[in-house]
C-alpha positions as CSV (number, residue, x, y, z in Angstrom):
1,M,65.1,118.9,-53.1
2,T,61.7,119.6,-54.4
3,I,60.0,116.9,-56.8
4,A,57.3,117.6,-59.1
5,H,54.6,114.9,-58.8
6,L,52.8,113.9,-61.9
7,P,50.5,110.8,-61.4
8,T,51.3,109.5,-65.2
9,A,55.0,109.9,-65.1
10,I,58.2,109.7,-63.5
11,P,58.8,113.0,-61.7
12,S,61.9,115.0,-62.0
13,P,63.3,117.7,-59.5
14,T,62.3,121.0,-59.8
15,V,65.5,122.2,-57.8
16,G,68.9,120.5,-58.6
17,A,71.2,122.4,-56.1
18,L,71.0,123.2,-52.4
19,H,72.2,126.1,-51.8
20,I,74.3,126.7,-48.4
21,G,75.3,130.6,-48.4
22,P,77.9,131.2,-51.2
23,L,77.9,127.4,-51.7
24,A,76.0,125.4,-54.2
25,L,75.6,121.8,-53.6
26,R,74.8,120.3,-57.1
27,G,72.7,117.0,-57.6
28,Y,74.9,116.5,-60.7
29,A,78.2,116.8,-58.9
30,L,77.1,114.3,-56.0
31,C,76.2,111.5,-58.6
32,I,79.4,111.9,-60.2
33,L,81.3,111.8,-56.8
34,T,79.1,109.1,-55.8
35,G,80.0,107.0,-58.8
36,I,83.9,107.5,-58.4
37,V,83.4,106.2,-55.0
38,V,81.6,103.1,-55.9
39,A,84.0,102.4,-58.8
40,I,87.1,102.7,-56.3
41,W,85.5,100.4,-53.9
42,V,84.3,97.7,-56.9
43,A,87.9,97.9,-58.4
44,G,89.6,97.3,-54.8
45,R,87.5,94.3,-54.0
46,R,88.1,92.9,-57.4
47,L,92.0,93.5,-57.2
48,H,91.7,91.7,-53.9
49,H,90.1,88.8,-55.3
50,R,93.2,88.8,-58.0
51,G,95.5,88.3,-55.4
52,L,96.6,92.1,-55.7
53,P,96.6,94.9,-53.0
54,S,93.0,96.4,-53.0
55,T,94.8,99.8,-51.8
56,A,96.0,99.9,-55.4
57,A,92.6,101.0,-56.6
58,L,92.8,104.2,-54.7
59,D,96.3,104.7,-55.5
60,V,95.6,104.3,-59.5
61,A,92.3,106.4,-59.0
62,M,94.2,109.6,-57.6
63,W,95.6,109.8,-61.0
64,A,93.0,108.4,-63.2
65,V,89.9,110.4,-61.8
66,P,91.6,113.8,-62.4
67,F,92.7,112.9,-65.9
68,G,89.3,111.3,-66.5
69,I,87.3,114.5,-65.6
70,V,89.6,116.8,-67.5
71,G,89.4,114.6,-70.6
72,A,85.6,114.4,-70.3
73,R,85.3,118.2,-70.2
74,I,87.8,118.5,-73.1
75,Y,85.7,116.0,-75.1
76,H,82.4,117.9,-74.3
77,V,83.8,121.3,-75.0
78,I,85.5,120.2,-78.5
79,T,82.4,118.5,-79.7
80,S,79.8,121.1,-78.4
81,P,81.8,124.5,-78.8
82,Q,79.0,126.7,-79.6
83,A,77.9,127.4,-76.2
84,Y,81.5,128.4,-75.3
85,F,83.1,129.7,-78.4
86,G,80.0,130.4,-80.8
87,P,77.9,133.9,-80.7
88,G,77.0,134.7,-77.3
89,G,79.2,132.0,-76.0
90,N,81.1,132.3,-72.6
91,P,84.7,130.8,-72.9
92,W,85.1,130.9,-69.2
93,A,81.9,128.5,-68.7
94,A,84.0,125.8,-70.2
95,F,85.6,125.3,-66.7
96,E,82.3,125.3,-64.8
97,I,82.1,121.5,-64.9
98,W,79.5,121.6,-61.9
99,R,77.0,122.6,-64.3
100,G,77.1,119.6,-66.6
101,G,78.6,118.6,-69.7
102,L,81.1,115.6,-69.6
103,G,81.8,113.4,-72.3
104,V,82.5,109.7,-71.5
105,W,84.7,109.3,-74.5
106,G,87.1,111.7,-73.2
107,A,86.9,110.4,-69.7
108,I,87.9,106.9,-71.1
109,A,90.5,108.2,-73.2
110,L,92.5,110.5,-70.6
111,G,91.7,108.4,-67.8
112,A,93.6,105.5,-69.3
113,V,96.5,107.6,-69.4
114,G,96.3,108.6,-65.6
115,A,95.5,105.0,-64.9
116,A,98.7,104.0,-66.7
117,I,100.6,106.4,-64.5
118,G,98.8,105.4,-61.4
119,S,99.4,101.6,-62.1
120,R,102.9,102.0,-62.8
121,R,103.4,103.8,-59.7
122,A,101.3,101.2,-57.5
123,G,103.5,98.4,-59.0
124,I,100.8,96.6,-61.0
125,T,100.1,96.1,-64.6
126,L,97.8,98.5,-66.4
127,G,95.8,95.2,-67.8
128,D,95.1,93.8,-64.3
129,F,94.0,97.0,-63.1
130,A,91.6,97.9,-66.2
131,D,90.2,94.4,-65.9
132,A,89.5,94.9,-62.3
133,A,88.1,98.4,-62.7
134,A,85.9,97.8,-65.9
135,P,82.6,96.9,-64.1
136,G,83.0,99.6,-61.5
137,I,83.7,102.1,-64.2
138,L,80.4,101.0,-65.8
139,M,78.5,101.5,-62.3
140,A,80.2,105.1,-62.0
141,Q,78.9,105.8,-65.5
142,A,75.4,104.5,-64.5
143,I,75.2,106.3,-61.3
144,G,76.6,109.5,-62.9
145,R,73.6,109.5,-65.2
146,W,71.2,110.4,-62.5
147,G,73.0,113.6,-62.5
148,N,71.3,114.2,-65.7
149,W,67.9,113.6,-64.0
150,F,68.8,116.4,-61.3
151,N,69.4,118.8,-64.3
152,N,66.4,117.7,-66.2
153,E,68.3,116.7,-69.3
154,L,69.4,113.7,-71.6
155,Y,65.6,112.5,-72.6
156,G,64.3,111.5,-75.8
157,R,61.0,112.1,-77.8
158,E,57.5,112.6,-76.1
159,T,56.2,109.4,-74.9
160,S,52.6,108.3,-73.0
161,L,54.3,105.3,-71.7
162,P,54.0,104.6,-68.0
163,W,57.9,105.2,-67.5
164,G,57.7,108.5,-69.3
165,L,59.9,111.4,-67.5
166,T,58.3,114.5,-66.8
167,I,60.7,117.4,-67.8
168,H,60.6,121.0,-66.8
169,A,61.9,124.1,-68.4
170,W,65.4,124.5,-66.6
171,D,67.5,127.6,-65.4
172,L,71.0,125.9,-65.6
173,E,72.2,129.0,-63.9
174,A,70.1,129.1,-60.9
175,G,69.8,125.2,-61.1
176,R,66.2,125.0,-60.9
177,A,63.0,124.9,-62.8
178,V,61.7,127.9,-64.4
179,V,58.6,129.2,-62.4
180,G,55.5,130.2,-64.4
181,P,53.2,133.1,-63.3
182,D,51.1,130.7,-61.2
183,G,54.2,130.2,-59.1
184,K,54.5,126.6,-60.3
185,A,57.5,125.0,-62.1
186,V,56.6,125.0,-66.0
187,V,56.5,121.7,-67.4
188,L,57.6,121.2,-70.9
189,G,56.2,117.4,-71.3
190,T,56.7,113.8,-70.9
191,F,59.5,112.2,-72.5
192,H,61.7,108.9,-72.7
193,P,63.9,108.9,-70.0
194,I,67.2,108.3,-71.7
195,F,69.5,108.7,-68.8
196,L,67.6,105.9,-67.1
197,Y,68.0,103.8,-69.9
198,E,71.4,104.1,-69.9
199,F,71.6,103.9,-66.2
200,L,69.8,100.3,-66.7
201,F,72.3,99.2,-69.5
202,C,75.5,100.1,-67.8
203,M,74.7,98.3,-64.7
204,A,73.4,95.2,-66.8
205,L,76.7,95.4,-68.6
206,A,78.7,95.6,-65.5
207,L,77.1,92.3,-64.2
208,V,77.7,90.6,-67.5
209,L,81.2,91.7,-67.0
210,I,81.5,90.2,-63.8
211,W,79.9,86.9,-64.7
212,V,82.1,86.6,-67.8
213,D,85.4,87.1,-65.9
214,A,84.3,84.6,-63.4
215,H,83.1,81.9,-65.9
216,R,85.4,82.4,-68.8
217,P,89.3,82.1,-69.4
218,L,90.4,85.7,-70.7
219,A,93.6,87.0,-71.2
220,R,94.8,90.0,-69.5
221,G,93.1,93.2,-70.5
222,Q,90.3,91.2,-72.4
223,V,87.3,92.1,-69.7
224,F,88.6,95.8,-70.4
225,A,88.1,95.2,-73.9
226,L,84.9,93.9,-73.7
227,Y,83.7,96.8,-71.8
228,V,85.1,99.0,-74.3
229,A,83.2,97.3,-77.2
230,G,80.2,96.6,-75.2
231,Y,79.3,100.1,-74.0
232,P,79.1,101.7,-77.6
233,L,76.5,98.8,-78.5
234,G,73.9,100.5,-76.1
235,R,75.0,104.0,-76.7
236,L,74.2,103.8,-80.3
237,V,70.9,102.8,-79.8
238,L,70.3,105.7,-77.2
239,E,72.0,108.2,-79.3
240,E,69.3,107.4,-82.0
241,M,66.7,108.0,-79.1
242,R,68.2,111.4,-78.1
243,T,66.5,114.8,-79.4
244,D,68.8,117.3,-77.8
245,E,71.0,119.4,-80.2
246,A,74.4,117.7,-81.5
247,N,76.7,118.3,-84.3
248,I,75.8,116.2,-87.0
249,I,78.0,114.4,-89.5
250,L,76.6,112.7,-92.8
251,G,73.4,112.5,-91.1
252,Q,74.4,111.0,-88.1
253,R,74.9,112.5,-84.5
254,L,78.6,112.8,-83.5
255,N,78.6,110.3,-80.9
256,V,77.2,107.8,-83.0
257,W,80.4,107.8,-85.3
258,T,82.5,107.9,-82.2
259,S,80.5,104.8,-80.9
260,L,81.4,102.9,-83.9
261,I,84.9,103.8,-83.8
262,V,85.2,103.1,-80.2
263,F,83.4,99.8,-80.9
264,A,86.0,98.8,-83.6
265,L,88.9,99.6,-80.9
266,G,87.3,97.4,-78.3
267,V,87.0,94.6,-80.6
268,T,90.6,95.1,-81.8
269,L,92.2,95.4,-78.2
270,Y,90.1,92.1,-77.5
271,V,91.8,90.1,-80.2
272,V,95.2,91.7,-79.6
273,F,95.2,90.9,-75.8
274,G,93.7,87.2,-76.5
275,R,96.8,86.5,-78.5
276,R,99.2,87.5,-75.7
277,G,98.2,84.4,-73.7
278,Q,96.0,83.8,-70.6
279,R,96.2,86.6,-67.5
280,S,98.7,86.0,-64.8
281,T,96.4,86.7,-61.9
282,T,93.6,84.2,-61.3
283,P,90.2,85.4,-59.7
284,V,89.9,84.1,-56.2
285,S,86.7,84.1,-53.9
286,P,86.6,86.2,-51.0
287,N,87.6,83.3,-49.0
288,G,90.7,82.8,-50.8
289,E,90.0,79.8,-53.0
290,K,90.6,80.1,-56.6
291,I,87.6,80.6,-59.1
292,A,87.1,77.8,-61.4
293,L,87.2,78.8,-65.0
294,T,85.0,76.9,-67.5
295,S,85.5,76.9,-71.2
């Protein structure tokens, strides 16, 4: 894939899809798929460390992933309906998920439904699976954000900082940058790389959850609750930095209000799960020894 080289900024691709005959191999889709694979692998490892079958990660994912993708797309279409049902919109484009447009909140909500079904069929509790999967889910979100890089999207205000991101005028239909009369990709400017900020935040939060899980006595479900409460905190900051169009409610972007609601839900879940007592599975190291939990 061709990359625009600018000496004072992080480059962005000028081509976001590799066309092989009628097949378009899109960077966005590859990032999502890579994130899913990583999430399943991490969940499997963490289930094994808890004395549970690692194969359950894939079994549950067979339900959670399709539900999550459908939920993510539904959330995006509902919260950004203009492109599909507004003037000049194309309703059929609502099904074209390979072009981008997935809402993490919908993925979490409907993905949890799929995980509940999968966990029941796999013979493990939803709380144990959710705790094992939480860090991997964050890593999947982080990796998936690189799909926005391939699409030259999810950026903030213009900046002259060394880590500013070069953004091109983009033809989403063709999956490539718009080319000017000189035959070169049209550059819109240099902007804050919001996708990169979220990548770093999600990876950092994933590592924090892993550390807390290994060093604090938590009740079943509380690791997942920390994920639910922790992610919106970073998202609140990033939403305020974004400049792309969004539906505004009471002067704030819709996702700001969603973040506040999800944060409150995460805190509530943490308290409720904590009152139910400690988890029944104890993390163990790869060599089979139980991990000591310090207070």
